[in-house]
C-alpha positions, 0 to 999 in steps of 0.5 A: 836847108831841110824841107819840112814835108809835114806842111805839104802833107797837111795842105795836100788834102785841102788843095785837092778838095779846093781844086775839085770844087773849082773843077766842078763849079767851073764846069757848071759855070761854063754850062750856064754861060753857054746857055746864056749866050745860046738864049741871047742868039 
């Protein structure tokens, strides 16, 4: 069973970009949620 690494090479930049976007959006979303709860108190 031989693994075709071309799929990983093609998908790696997409996965890296998606994870970077989720990381950045997630950080902003957490700040927004924290601000919402701080404002409510």
